[in-house]
PAZAPA-4460 file (N, C-alpha, C; in steps of 0.05 Angstrom, whole numbers, plus 32768, in hexadecimal, padded with zeros to 4 digits):
% residues 336
    n_x    n_y    n_z   ca_x   ca_y   ca_z    c_x    c_y    c_z   seq   type   mol
   820F   89DA   8916   8205   89F6   8912   821B   8A06   8907     1      X     A
   8214   8A17   88F5   8227   8A29   88E6   8227   8A44   88F0     2      X     A
   823F   8A4B   88F8   8245   8A67   8904   825A   8A73   88F5     3      X     A
   8256   8A8A   88E8   826B   8A97   88D9   8277   8AAE   88E8     4      X     A
   8292   8AB2   88E4   82A0   8ACA   88EF   82AC   8AD7   88D7     5      X     A
   82AF   8AF1   88D8   82B8   8B01   88C0   82D2   8B0D   88C8     6      X     A
   82E6   8B0A   88B3   8300   8B17   88B7   8305   8B27   889E     7      X     A
   8307   8B41   88A3   830B   8B56   888E   8327   8B61   8892     8      X     A
   8336   8B67   887D   8350   8B73   8880   834F   8B8C   886E     9      X     A
   8363   8BA1   8873   8362   8BB8   8865   8377   8BCD   886F    10      X     A
   837E   8BE0   885B   838F   8BF6   8865   8385   8C0D   8853    11      X     A
   837F   8C24   8860   8376   8C3D   8854   8362   8C38   883E    12      X     A
   834E   8C28   8843   8338   8C22   8831   8322   8C37   8834    13      X     A
   8320   8C48   884A   830E   8C5C   884B   82F3   8C53   884A    14      X     A
   82E3   8C61   8839   82C7   8C5A   8834   82C2   8C3F   8829    15      X     A
   82D6   8C32   881B   82D3   8C17   8814   82D0   8C05   882A    16      X     A
   82DF   8C0B   8840   82DD   8BF8   8858   82C3   8BFB   8865    17      X     A
   82B8   8C13   8868   829C   8C17   8873   8289   8C08   8865    18      X     A
   8289   8C09   884B   8277   8BFB   883A   8278   8BDD   883D    19      X     A
   8292   8BD2   8841   8297   8BB8   8846   828A   8BAE   885D    20      X     A
   8290   8BBC   8872   8287   8BB3   888D   8269   8BB7   8890    21      X     A
   825B   8BCC   8884   8240   8BCE   8883   8230   8BB8   8874    22      X     A
   823D   8BAE   885E   8231   8B9A   884E   8231   8B7F   885F    23      X     A
   8245   8B7C   886F   8248   8B63   8880   8233   8B64   8896    24      X     A
   8231   8B7A   88A4   821F   8B7D   88BB   8203   8B7C   88B3    25      X     A
   81FC   8B85   889B   81E0   8B83   8890   81D9   8B65   8887    26      X     A
   81ED   8B56   8884   81E5   8B3B   8879   81EB   8B24   888D    27      X     A
   81F3   8B2A   88A4   81FA   8B16   88B9   81E9   8B1A   88D2    28      X     A
   81E4   8B06   88E3   81D2   8B09   88FA   81E1   8B1C   890F    29      X     A
   81D2   8B28   891E   81DC   8B38   8933   81EE   8B29   8946    30      X     A
   8206   8B33   894D   8219   8B24   895B   822D   8B16   894E    31      X     A
   822C   8B16   8932   823F   8B08   8923   8259   8B16   8926    32      X     A
   8270   8B04   892E   828A   8B12   8934   8296   8B1E   8919    33      X     A
   829B   8B38   891A   82A7   8B43   8903   82C1   8B51   8909    34      X     A
   82D8   8B48   88FD   82F4   8B4F   8905   8300   8B60   88EC    35      X     A
   830A   8B76   88F2   8317   8B84   88DF   8334   8B88   88E9    36      X     A
   8346   8B7E   88D5   8362   8B7F   88DB   836F   8B97   88CB    37      X     A
   837A   8BAA   88D9   8384   8BC2   88CD   83A3   8BC1   88CA    38      X     A
   83AD   8BC9   88B2   83C9   8BC9   88AC   83D6   8BE5   88AB    39      X     A
   83D3   8BF4   88C0   83E1   8C0F   88C2   83D2   8C24   88B3    40      X     A
   83B8   8C24   88B3   83A8   8C39   88A6   83AC   8C54   88B2    41      X     A
   83AB   8C69   88A2   83AE   8C84   88AD   8393   8C96   88A7    42      X     A
   8380   8C87   889D   8368   8C96   8892   834F   8C91   88A5    43      X     A
   8353   8C8C   88BD   833D   8C86   88CF   832E   8C6C   88CE    44      X     A
   8339   8C58   88BF   832D   8C3E   88BB   8327   8C31   88D5    45      X     A
   833B   8C32   88E8   8337   8C23   8901   831E   8C2E   890F    46      X     A
   831D   8C49   8912   8306   8C54   8921   82EB   8C4E   8913    47      X     A
   82EC   8C4E   88F9   82D4   8C49   88EA   82CA   8C2B   88EE    48      X     A
   82DD   8C1B   88ED   82D6   8BFC   88F4   82CB   8BF8   8910    49      X     A
   82D8   8C05   8924   82CF   8C05   893E   82B2   8C11   8943    50      X     A
   82AC   8C27   8934   8291   8C32   8936   827D   8C1F   8929    51      X     A
   8285   8C10   8917   8271   8BFD   890A   826F   8BE2   8919    52      X     A
   827F   8BE0   8930   827B   8BC9   8941   828E   8BB2   893D    53      X     A
   82A4   8BB8   892B   82B7   8BA1   8925   82CB   8BA0   893B    54      X     A
   82D4   8B89   8941   82EC   8B84   894F   8304   8B8B   8940    55      X     A
   8317   8B9B   894A   832C   8BA7   893B   8348   8B9B   8944    56      X     A
   8356   8B92   8931   8371   8B88   8937   8386   8B9C   8928    57      X     A
   8396   8BAA   8936   83AA   8BBD   8929   83C3   8BAC   8928    58      X     A
   83CE   8BA7   8910   83E4   8B99   890C   83FD   8BA9   8915    59      X     A
   8410   8B9B   8921   8429   8BA7   8929   843A   8BAB   890D    60      X     A
   843C   8BC3   8905   8447   8BC8   88EC   8466   8BC7   88EC    61      X     A
   8472   8BC1   8902   8490   8BBC   8903   8496   8BA0   88F9    62      X     A
   8481   8B91   88F7   8483   8B76   88ED   847B   8B78   88CF    63      X     A
   848A   8B6B   88BD   8483   8B6F   88A2   8467   8B66   889B    64      X     A
   8458   8B76   888C   843B   8B72   8889   8436   8B64   8870    65      X     A
   8423   8B52   8873   8417   8B43   885B   83FC   8B3F   8860    66      X     A
   83EB   8B3E   884B   83CD   8B37   884C   83CA   8B1C   885A    67      X     A
   83DA   8B0B   8856   83D9   8AF0   8862   83DB   8AF1   887F    68      X     A
   83EF   8B01   8889   83F2   8B05   88A4   83D9   8B12   88B1    69      X     A
   83CE   8B26   88A4   83B7   8B35   88B0   839E   8B20   88B1    70      X     A
   839C   8B0F   889D   8384   8AFC   889D   8389   8AE9   88B5    71      X     A
   83A1   8AE0   88B8   83A8   8ACD   88CD   83A1   8ADA   88E9    72      X     A
   83A8   8AF2   88ED   83A4   8AFF   8906   8386   8B03   890D    73      X     A
   8378   8B09   88F7   8359   8B0B   88F8   834E   8AF2   8901    74      X     A
   8358   8ADC   88F5   834F   8AC0   88FB   8354   8AB8   8918    75      X     A
   836B   8AC0   8920   8375   8ABB   893D   8362   8AC8   8950    76      X     A
   835C   8AE2   894A   834A   8AF0   895D   832E   8AE4   895D    77      X     A
   8326   8ADC   8944   830A   8ACE   8942   8309   8AB5   8953    78      X     A
   831D   8AA6   8952   831E   8A8D   8962   831B   8A93   897F    79      X     A
   8327   8AAB   8989   8324   8AB2   89A4   830A   8ABB   89AE    80      X     A
   82FE   8ACC   899E   82E6   8ADB   89A5   82CD   8ACC   899E    81      X     A
   82CF   8AB8   8989   82B8   8AA8   8983   82C2   8A8D   8978    82      X     A
   82CB   8A7E   898D   82D5   8A61   898A   82BF   8A50   897B    83      X     A
   82A6   8A58   897E   8291   8A47   8973   828E   8A4D   8954    84      X     A
   829B   8A61   8949   829A   8A66   892D   82A7   8A4F   891E    85      X     A
   8297   8A43   890C   82A7   8A2E   88FC   82AC   8A33   88DE    86      X     A
   82A3   8A4B   88D6   82A7   8A56   88BC   82B4   8A72   88BC    87      X     A
   82C6   8A78   88AB   82D2   8A94   88AB   82CD   8AA0   888E    88      X     A
   82C3   8AB7   888E   82BF   8AC5   8875   82D5   8ADA   8874    89      X     A
   82EA   8AD8   8861   82FE   8AEA   885E   82F5   8AFE   8848    90      X     A
   82F9   8B18   884E   82F0   8B2D   883C   8308   8B41   8839    91      X     A
   830E   8B4A   8824   831F   8B62   8821   830F   8B7D   8826    92      X     A
   831C   8B8E   8833   830E   8BA7   883A   8305   8BB8   8823    93      X     A
   830D   8BB2   8809   8303   8BC3   87F4   82EC   8BB3   87E5    94      X     A
   82DF   8BA2   87F3   82CA   8B91   87E8   82B1   8B92   87F9    95      X     A
   8299   8B90   87E9   8280   8B91   87F6   8271   8B73   87F5    96      X     A
   8267   8B69   880A   825A   8B4E   8807   8241   8B51   87F8    97      X     A
   823D   8B40   87E6   8223   8B3E   87D5   820D   8B2F   87E5    98      X     A
   81F6   8B36   87E2   81E1   8B29   87F0   81DE   8B0C   87E3    99      X     A
   81D8   8AFA   87F3   81D3   8ADF   87E9   81EB   8ACD   87E9   100      X     A
   8204   8AD9   87EB   821B   8AC7   87EA   821E   8AB5   8803   101      X     A
   821B   8AC2   881B   821E   8AB1   8833   820A   8A99   8834   102      X     A
   81F0   8A9E   8832   81DD   8A88   8831   81E6   8A72   881E   103      X     A
   81EF   8A79   8805   81F4   8A66   87EF   820E   8A56   87F8   104      X     A
   8221   8A65   8803   823A   8A58   8808   8238   8A46   8821   105      X     A
   822A   8A52   8835   8226   8A3F   884D   8216   8A25   8848   106      X     A
   8202   8A28   8835   81F4   8A11   882E   8202   89FE   881E   107      X     A
   8216   8A07   880F   8228   89F4   87FF   8239   89E5   8811   108      X     A
   8247   89F4   8825   8257   89E7   8837   8249   89D2   8849   109      X     A
   8232   89D7   8851   8222   89C6   8862   821C   89AE   8853   110      X     A
   8217   89B0   8838   8211   8997   8828   8227   898A   881E   111      X     A
   823F   8996   881C   8257   8989   8814   826E   898C   8824   112      X     A
   8273   8976   8835   8287   8977   884A   82A3   8975   883F   113      X     A
   82A6   896D   8826   82C0   896B   881B   82CC   8985   8812   114      X     A
   82BF   899A   8813   82C7   89B4   880A   82CF   89C6   8823   115      X     A
   82E4   89D3   8821   82EF   89E3   8836   82E9   8A01   8830   116      X     A
   82E9   8A07   8816   82E6   8A25   880E   82D0   8A28   87F8   117      X     A
   82C2   8A3D   87FD   82AC   8A45   87E9   82B2   8A63   87E1   118      X     A
   82B1   8A68   87CA   82B2   8A83   87BE   829D   8A87   87A9   119      X     A
   8297   8AA0   87A2   8284   8AA4   878E   8291   8AB6   8778   120      X     A
   8281   8ACA   876D   8289   8ADA   8758   8290   8AF5   8764   121      X     A
   82AA   8AFE   8762   82B0   8B19   8768   82AA   8B2B   8750   122      X     A
   829E   8B40   8755   8299   8B54   8740   82A3   8B6E   8748   123      X     A
   82A9   8B7E   8732   82B3   8B9B   8737   829B   8BAD   873C   124      X     A
   829F   8BBF   874F   828A   8BD3   8757   8286   8BE5   873E   125      X     A
   829A   8BED   8730   8297   8C01   871A   82A6   8BF4   8701   126      X     A
   8298   8BDF   86F7   82A5   8BCF   86E0   82A9   8BDE   86C8   127      X     A
   829B   8BF5   86C2   829F   8C03   86AA   82AD   8C1E   86AE   128      X     A
   82BA   8C22   86C4   82C6   8C3B   86C9   82DD   8C41   86B7   129      X     A
   82EF   8C2C   86B1   8302   8C2F   869F   830D   8C13   8696   130      X     A
   8324   8C14   8687   832C   8BFA   867C   8336   8BE8   8690   131      X     A
   8340   8BF3   86A5   834D   8BE3   86BD   8337   8BD5   86CC   132      X     A
   8320   8BE5   86CE   830A   8BD9   86DF   82FE   8BC2   86CD   133      X     A
   82FE   8BC6   86B3   82F0   8BB1   86A1   8302   8B99   86A4   134      X     A
   831D   8B9C   86A3   832E   8B87   86A5   832D   8B77   86BE   135      X     A
   8329   8B84   86D4   8325   8B77   86EE   830A   8B68   86F0   136      X     A
   82F4   8B73   86E4   82DB   8B65   86E0   82DD   8B4C   86D4   137      X     A
   82EC   8B4C   86BC   82F1   8B32   86AC   8302   8B1E   86BB   138      X     A
   8317   8B29   86CD   8327   8B18   86D9   8319   8B09   86F1   139      X     A
   8306   8B15   86FC   82F8   8B08   8712   82E4   8AF2   8707   140      X     A
   82DD   8AF3   86ED   82CA   8AE1   86E2   82D7   8AC6   86DC   141      X     A
   82DB   8AB7   86F0   82E8   8A9B   86EF   82D1   8A84   86ED   142      X     A
   82DA   8A6E   86E3   82C6   8A59   86E3   82B8   8A4F   86FA   143      X     A
   829E   8A48   86F9   8290   8A3E   8710   8296   8A20   8714   144      X     A
   8295   8A18   872C   829B   89FB   8733   82B3   89F7   8743   145      X     A
   82BD   89DF   8743   82D5   89DA   8753   82EC   89EA   8749   146      X     A
   82FB   89F7   875B   8311   8A0A   8755   832B   8A04   8762   147      X     A
   8341   8A0A   8756   835B   8A06   8763   8361   8A19   877A   148      X     A
   8353   8A30   877A   8358   8A44   878F   8341   8A58   8792   149      X     A
   8344   8A67   87A7   8333   8A7F   87AB   8344   8A98   87AC   150      X     A
   8337   8AAE   87AF   8342   8AC6   87B2   8340   8AD2   87CE   151      X     A
   8343   8AEB   87D2   8343   8AF4   87EF   8329   8AF5   87FC   152      X     A
   8313   8AF3   87EB   82F9   8AF2   87F6   82EE   8AD3   87F5   153      X     A
   82E8   8AC8   880A   82E0   8AAB   880A   82D6   8AA3   8824   154      X     A
   82C5   8A8F   8826   82BB   8A81   883D   82C9   8A67   8842   155      X     A
   82D6   8A65   8859   82E8   8A4F   885E   82DD   8A3F   8878   156      X     A
   82E0   8A26   8879   82DC   8A15   8892   82F5   8A1C   88A4   157      X     A
   82EE   8A24   88BA   8304   8A2C   88CE   8314   8A16   88D5   158      X     A
   830C   89FD   88DA   831B   89E6   88E0   832D   89DF   88CC   159      X     A
   8326   89DF   88B2   8338   89D9   889B   834D   89EE   8898   160      X     A
   8346   8A07   889C   835A   8A1F   889B   836F   8A1C   88B0   161      X     A
   8366   8A17   88CA   8379   8A13   88DE   8389   89FA   88DB   162      X     A
   837D   89E4   88CE   838C   89CC   88CE   83A8   89CE   88BB   163      X     A
   83A5   89E1   88A9   83BE   89E2   8897   83CD   89FC   889D   164      X     A
   83C8   8A07   88B4   83D8   8A1C   88C0   83D1   8A3A   88B4   165      X     A
   83BB   8A3C   88A9   83B0   8A55   889F   83C1   8A60   8887   166      X     A
   83C1   8A7B   8883   83D0   8A85   886E   83EE   8A85   8876   167      X     A
   8400   8A86   8861   841B   8A87   8866   8422   8AA4   8869   168      X     A
   8426   8AAF   8880   8428   8ACA   8886   8440   8AD9   887A   169      X     A
   8455   8AC9   886E   846B   8AD3   8863   8465   8ADE   8845   170      X     A
   844F   8AD7   8839   844A   8ADC   881D   8440   8AF6   8818   171      X     A
   844A   8B05   8806   8441   8B20   8800   842C   8B1F   87E8   172      X     A
   842A   8B09   87DD   8416   8B06   87C6   8410   8AEA   87C1   173      X     A
   83F8   8AE3   87B8   83F3   8AC8   87B1   83EE   8AB6   87C9   174      X     A
   83E5   8AC1   87DF   83E2   8AB0   87F5   83C9   8AA0   87F8   175      X     A
   83B4   8AAA   87E9   839B   8A9B   87E7   839E   8A80   87D8   176      X     A
   83A8   8A81   87BF   83AD   8A69   87B0   83C2   8A56   87BF   177      X     A
   83D6   8A5F   87CC   83E7   8A4F   87DA   83DD   8A3F   87F1   178      X     A
   83C9   8A4F   87FF   83BA   8A41   8814   83A8   8A2A   8809   179      X     A
   839D   8A31   87F1   838D   8A1C   87E4   839C   8A03   87DA   180      X     A
   83B5   8A08   87D2   83C6   89F1   87CC   83C9   89DE   87E2   181      X     A
   83CD   89E9   87FC   83D1   89DA   8814   83B5   89CD   8818   182      X     A
   83A1   89DB   8818   8387   89CF   881E   837D   89B9   880B   183      X     A
   8383   89BA   87F1   837F   89A6   87DF   8391   898D   87E5   184      X     A
   83AB   8994   87EB   83BB   897D   87F5   83B2   896D   880B   185      X     A
   83A3   897B   881D   8398   896D   8836   837D   895F   882F   186      X     A
   8375   8962   8816   835C   8951   8810   8343   8962   880C   187      X     A
   8347   897E   8811   832F   8990   880F   832B   8998   87F4   188      X     A
   8314   89A3   87ED   830D   89AE   87D3   8302   89CC   87D4   189      X     A
   8304   89D9   87C0   82FD   89F6   87BD   82E6   89F8   87A7   190      X     A
   82D3   8A08   87AD   82BC   8A0A   879C   82B6   8A27   8797   191      X     A
   82B0   8A2D   877C   82A6   8A47   8772   828A   8A45   876C   192      X     A
   8278   8A51   877C   825C   8A4E   8775   8251   8A65   8764   193      X     A
   823C   8A61   8755   8231   8A74   8742   8221   8A8B   8752   194      X     A
   822E   8A98   8764   8220   8AAE   8771   8234   8AC3   8775   195      X     A
   8228   8ADB   8771   8239   8AF4   8775   8242   8AF6   8793   196      X     A
   8259   8AFA   8798   8266   8AF6   87B2   826C   8B14   87BD   197      X     A
   827B   8B22   87AF   8284   8B3D   87B8   8285   8B51   87A0   198      X     A
   8282   8B6A   87A8   8289   8B82   8796   82A3   8B8D   879E   199      X     A
   82B5   8B8F   878B   82D1   8B95   8790   82D6   8BB0   8782   200      X     A
   82E7   8BC2   8790   82ED   8BDB   8782   830D   8BDA   877D   201      X     A
   8312   8BD4   8765   8330   8BD1   875D   833D   8BED   875F   202      X     A
   832F   8C02   875A   8338   8C1D   875B   8353   8C20   874D   203      X     A
   8351   8C1D   8736   8369   8C22   8722   8364   8C35   870D   204      X     A
   8373   8C49   870A   836D   8C5D   86F3   8388   8C62   86E3   205      X     A
   839E   8C55   86EA   83B7   8C5B   86DB   83C3   8C42   86D3   206      X     A
   83D3   8C44   86BC   83E0   8C2B   86B3   83F6   8C21   86C5   207      X     A
   8401   8C34   86D5   8417   8C2D   86E8   840A   8C1B   86FE   208      X     A
   83F1   8C1E   8706   83E4   8C0D   871A   83E1   8BF2   870E   209      X     A
   83D5   8BF0   86F6   83D1   8BD6   86EA   83EB   8BC7   86E8   210      X     A
   8400   8BD6   86E1   841C   8BCA   86DD   8425   8BBE   86F6   211      X     A
   8424   8BCF   870C   842C   8BC5   8726   841D   8BAB   8730   212      X     A
   8403   8BAD   8729   83F3   8B95   8730   83FC   8B7C   8720   213      X     A
   8406   8B80   8707   840E   8B6A   86F8   8429   8B60   8701   214      X     A
   843A   8B73   870A   8454   8B6B   8715   8450   8B5A   872E   215      X     A
   843C   8B62   873E   8436   8B51   8756   842D   8B36   874F   216      X     A
   841E   8B33   873A   8415   8B19   8730   842D   8B08   8729   217      X     A
   843F   8B14   8719   8457   8B04   8713   8468   8AFB   872A   218      X     A
   8469   8B0F   873D   8478   8B06   8758   846A   8AEF   8763   219      X     A
   844F   8AEF   8765   843E   8AD9   8771   8443   8ABE   8762   220      X     A
   8443   8AC2   8748   8447   8AA9   8737   8463   8A9C   873F   221      X     A
   8478   8AAA   8740   8491   8AA1   8745   8492   8A96   8761   222      X     A
   8487   8AA3   8773   8487   8A9B   8790   8478   8A80   8793   223      X     A
   8460   8A80   8787   8450   8A67   878B   845C   8A50   877C   224      X     A
   8469   8A53   8764   8475   8A3D   8755   848F   8A33   8765   225      X     A
   849C   8A47   8773   84B4   8A3F   8785   84AB   8A2E   8799   226      X     A
   8494   8A30   87A7   848A   8A23   87BD   847D   8A08   87B6   227      X     A
   846D   8A09   87A2   845D   89EF   879B   845E   89E9   877E   228      X     A
   846E   89F5   876E   846E   89EF   8750   8478   89D4   874A   229      X     A
   8488   89C7   875B   8493   89AC   8754   8480   8996   8762   230      X     A
   846C   899D   876F   845B   898B   877C   8447   8981   876A   231      X     A
   8434   8970   8774   8420   8961   8761   840D   8977   8755   232      X     A
   8408   898D   8763   83F5   89A2   8758   8403   89B2   8744   233      X     A
   841E   89B4   8743   842D   89C3   8731   8423   89E2   8733   234      X     A
   8422   89EB   874A   8414   8A04   8750   8423   8A1C   8740   235      X     A
   8416   8A2A   8732   841E   8A41   8721   8438   8A3D   8711   236      X     A
   843C   8A26   870A   8457   8A20   86FB   8453   8A2A   86DF   237      X     A
   843B   8A25   86D3   8435   8A32   86B7   8435   8A4E   86B8   238      X     A
   8428   8A59   86CE   8424   8A77   86CD   8443   8A84   86D1   239      X     A
   8455   8A77   86DE   8470   8A81   86E1   8482   8A7F   86C7   240      X     A
   847A   8A6B   86B7   848A   8A66   869D   8482   8A78   868A   241      X     A
   8468   8A7B   8684   845D   8A88   866D   8468   8AA6   8668   242      X     A
   846A   8AB7   867E   8473   8AD1   8679   8491   8AD1   866C   243      X     A
   84A0   8ABD   8673   84BC   8ABF   8667   84BC   8AB7   864B   244      X     A
   84A8   8AA6   8643   84A4   8A9F   8625   849E   8AB8   8616   245      X     A
   8488   8AC4   861F   847B   8AD8   860D   848A   8AF5   8611   246      X     A
   8496   8AFA   8629   84A2   8B15   862E   84BF   8B14   8626   247      X     A
   84CD   8AFD   8625   84E9   8AFB   861F   84F1   8AE7   8608   248      X     A
   84E3   8ACF   860A   84E9   8ABA   85F7   84E4   8AC2   85DB   249      X     A
   84CB   8ACC   85D4   84C6   8AD6   85BA   84D7   8AEA   85AD   250      X     A
   84DA   8B03   85BD   84EF   8B16   85B4   8509   8B0E   85B1   251      X     A
   8515   8AFE   85C2   8530   8AF5   85BF   8533   8AE2   85A8   252      X     A
   851D   8AD2   85A3   851E   8AC0   858B   851E   8AD1   8571   253      X     A
   850F   8AE4   8571   850D   8AF9   8559   8529   8B05   8557   254      X     A
   8537   8B0D   856C   8550   8B1A   8569   8564   8B09   855D   255      X     A
   8564   8AEE   8568   8578   8AD9   855E   8574   8AD7   853D   256      X     A
   855A   8AD4   8536   8552   8ACF   851B   855B   8AE7   850A   257      X     A
   8557   8AFE   8516   855E   8B18   8506   857B   8B18   84FF   258      X     A
   858E   8B0C   850F   85A9   8B0B   8508   85AF   8AFD   84EE   259      X     A
   859D   8AE8   84E9   85A4   8AD6   84D2   8590   8ADA   84BC   260      X     A
   8577   8AE3   84C3   8562   8AE4   84AE   8555   8B01   84AA   261      X     A
   8562   8B14   84B7   8558   8B2F   84B4   853A   8B33   84BC   262      X     A
   852C   8B3F   84A9   850E   8B44   84AD   84FE   8B2F   84B2   263      X     A
   8507   8B17   84AA   84F6   8AFF   84B2   84F2   8AFB   84D1   264      X     A
   8503   8B08   84E1   84FE   8B06   84FC   84E5   8B10   8505   265      X     A
   84DB   8B23   84F6   84C0   8B33   84FC   84AB   8B1C   84FC   266      X     A
   84AE   8B06   84ED   8497   8AF3   84EC   8494   8AE5   8506   267      X     A
   84AA   8AE4   8516   84A9   8AD5   8530   8492   8AE3   8542   268      X     A
   848E   8AFD   853D   847D   8B0A   854F   845F   8B01   8549   269      X     A
   845A   8AF5   8534   8440   8AEA   852E   8438   8AD6   8543   270      X     A
   844B   8ACC   8550   8446   8AB9   8566   8432   8AC6   857C   271      X     A
   8434   8AE1   857F   8424   8AF0   8593   8406   8AED   858D   272      X     A
   8401   8AE4   8573   83E4   8AE1   856C   83D8   8ACA   857D   273      X     A
   83E9   8AB8   8585   83DE   8A9F   8594   83D5   8AA7   85AE   274      X     A
   83E5   8AB3   85C0   83D8   8ABC   85DA   83C4   8ACF   85D8   275      X     A
   83C4   8AE4   85C4   83B0   8AF8   85C0   8395   8AE9   85BA   276      X     A
   8398   8AD6   85A8   837E   8AC8   85A0   8372   8AB7   85B7   277      X     A
   8383   8AAA   85C5   837B   8A99   85DC   836E   8AAE   85F2   278      X     A
   8379   8AC2   85F8   836D   8AD5   860E   8353   8AE0   8602   279      X     A
   8352   8AE6   85E8   833A   8AF2   85DD   8323   8ADF   85E2   280      X     A
   832B   8AC5   85D9   8313   8AB3   85DC   830B   8AAE   85FA   281      X     A
   8320   8AAE   860A   8319   8AAC   8628   8306   8AC3   8630   282      X     A
   830D   8ADA   8626   82FA   8AF1   862F   82DF   8AED   8623   283      X     A
   82DE   8AE3   860C   82C2   8ADF   8602   82B3   8AC9   8610   284      X     A
   82C2   8AB3   8619   82B5   8A9D   8628   82AC   8AA9   8641   285      X     A
   82BA   8ABE   864E   82B0   8AC9   8666   8298   8ADC   8662   286      X     A
   828F   8AE0   864D   827A   8AF0   8646   827F   8B0F   8641   287      X     A
   8298   8B14   863D   82A0   8B30   8634   829A   8B37   8619   288      X     A
   8295   8B50   8613   8291   8B58   85F8   82AB   8B54   85E6   289      X     A
   82A9   8B56   85CD   82C0   8B55   85BC   82D5   8B68   85C1   290      X     A
   82CD   8B81   85C6   82E0   8B95   85CF   82EE   8B91   85E9   291      X     A
   82DF   8B88   85FE   82EC   8B83   8616   82FE   8B6B   8615   292      X     A
   82F6   8B58   8605   8306   8B3F   8600   8320   8B47   85F4   293      X     A
   8322   8B59   85E0   833A   8B62   85D3   834A   8B71   85E5   294      X     A
   833E   8B81   85F9   834E   8B8F   860E   8359   8B7B   861F   295      X     A
   834B   8B66   8629   8354   8B51   8638   836C   8B41   862E   296      X     A
   836B   8B3C   8615   837F   8B2A   8605   8399   8B3F   8606   297      X     A
   8396   8B57   8600   83AD   8B69   85FE   83B9   8B6D   861B   298      X     A
   83A8   8B6E   862F   83B4   8B72   864B   83C3   8B58   8653   299      X     A
   83B7   8B41   864C   83C2   8B28   8653   83E0   8B25   8647   300      X     A
   83E3   8B2F   862F   83FE   8B2D   8622   8410   8B41   862F   301      X     A
   8407   8B5A   8630   8418   8B70   863B   8421   8B6A   8658   302      X     A
   8410   8B5E   8668   8416   8B57   8684   842D   8B45   8687   303      X     A
   8434   8B36   8672   8449   8B22   8674   8465   8B32   8679   304      X     A
   8469   8B48   866E   8481   8B58   8676   8481   8B5F   8694   305      X     A
   846C   8B67   869D   846B   8B70   86BA   846D   8B59   86CA   306      X     A
   8463   8B40   86C3   8465   8B26   86D3   8482   8B21   86D2   307      X     A
   8490   8B22   86BD   84AC   8B1C   86BC   84BB   8B2E   86D0   308      X     A
   84B5   8B47   86D1   84C4   8B58   86E6   84BE   8B4E   8701   309      X     A
   84A3   8B48   8705   849F   8B3E   8722   84AD   8B25   872A   310      X     A
   84AF   8B13   8714   84BE   8AFA   871A   84DC   8B00   871D   311      X     A
   84E7   8B12   870F   8504   8B1B   8712   8507   8B26   872E   312      X     A
   84F4   8B34   8736   84F6   8B41   8753   84F7   8B2B   8767   313      X     A
   84E5   8B17   8764   84E3   8AFF   8776   8500   8AF2   8776   314      X     A
   8509   8AE9   875F   8521   8AD8   875F   853A   8AEA   8767   315      X     A
   853C   8B02   8763   8550   8B12   876C   8550   8B14   878A   316      X     A
   8539   8B18   8795   8536   8B1A   87B4   853D   8B00   87BF   317      X     A
   8535   8AEA   87B3   853B   8ACE   87BD   8559   8ACB   87BC   318      X     A
   8566   8AD0   87A5   8583   8ACC   87A5   8593   8ADA   87B7   319      X     A
   8589   8AF4   87BD   8598   8B06   87CF   858F   8B02   87EC   320      X     A
   857A   8AF4   87F2   8571   8AEF   880D   8561   8B09   8818   321      X     A
   8557   8B17   8806   8548   8B30   880F   852B   8B29   8810   322      X     A
   851C   8B38   881F   8500   8B39   8822   84F4   8B4E   8810   323      X     A
   84E2   8B49   8800   84D4   8B5D   87EF   84BA   8B66   87FE   324      X     A
   84B7   8B82   87FD   84A1   8B8E   880A   8487   8B8C   87F7   325      X     A
   8472   8B97   8801   8459   8B94   87F1   845B   8BA0   87D8   326      X     A
   844E   8B96   87C4   844C   8BA1   87A8   8431   8BAB   87A6   327      X     A
   842B   8BC4   87A9   8411   8BD1   87A9   840B   8BDF   8792   328      X     A
   83F0   8BE1   878B   83E8   8BF1   8773   83D4   8C07   877C   329      X     A
   83C7   8C05   8793   83B4   8C1B   879B   83C5   8C2F   87AC   330      X     A
   83C2   8C46   87A4   83D1   8C5C   87B1   83C0   8C6F   87C3   331      X     A
   83A8   8C70   87BE   8397   8C81   87D0   8380   8C71   87D9   332      X     A
   8373   8C7B   87ED   835C   8C72   87F8   8345   8C83   87F4   333      X     A
   832C   8C77   87F6   8313   8C88   87F4   830E   8C93   8810   334      X     A
   830E   8CAE   8813   830A   8CB8   8830   82F4   8CAD   8840   335      X     A
   82F9   8CAB   885A   82E6   8CA0   886C   82D0   8CB6   8872   336      X     A
***
């Protein structure tokens, strides 16, 4: 018998959280355990979640916060109040559950015991609001079928999740792919099904927000590669190397050539046509328009400088033995 428990995490998500919890309660049987893990909200999120019938965990903020830690604590409470729950649906508080995903995902897991994780298509709530929302919509459009990893929204078998120790609570970014590395090493598989899963609100309107998000990605790539890059899955090894090539390697090569060949150094920058062309074709394969594909290709290239900054931040902290705090891009919440 399949019994699902819900674990949602958030901080200062305001109305987004209410919409998230409403979408879950509308699509699950009465009595389904719904847990909300709050990370120091000051916008009334805790009271809102309680009014909507969720079990609330308020994290001790004197302990360094990570989303991974929040999800683990939610799963721990779920095991106590609903030990019969054998599936866990993890949701971020800025997402709404789409109709049809839970039936499709549970049916897939019931028919395929070798899979531990099922996810679907995350979509943006306001995909045409601005360039940043369009980029996020394209980012979520990943291939259907067996996948190397899931994101923050996914349906997991609880026994598989617990058998590998859950999320690594130390990680400030990239915790979901890192969990999936351990799941796949244990013989489990991950599946992305052709079903809309969640509506997400990236809530970005400034370049500085997009830049910070890209810095966080670079940090995650370096962190993931340091943990599992030398293993058989070569986790995020290529993603950690590429930014150095395009953000530093090409400009430095041009500078060296300039010393000996003058203006011919400018021809080195023609190399940038390669990643731009590849990203453009990737955007078109994802069904994006030619304009959005061009935007996507440019963003993929520019983000390499931000990713290098994130990697430098990781390696510097590692060398000095310092802990890095959260790298956030959302600055405000939607009022409750």
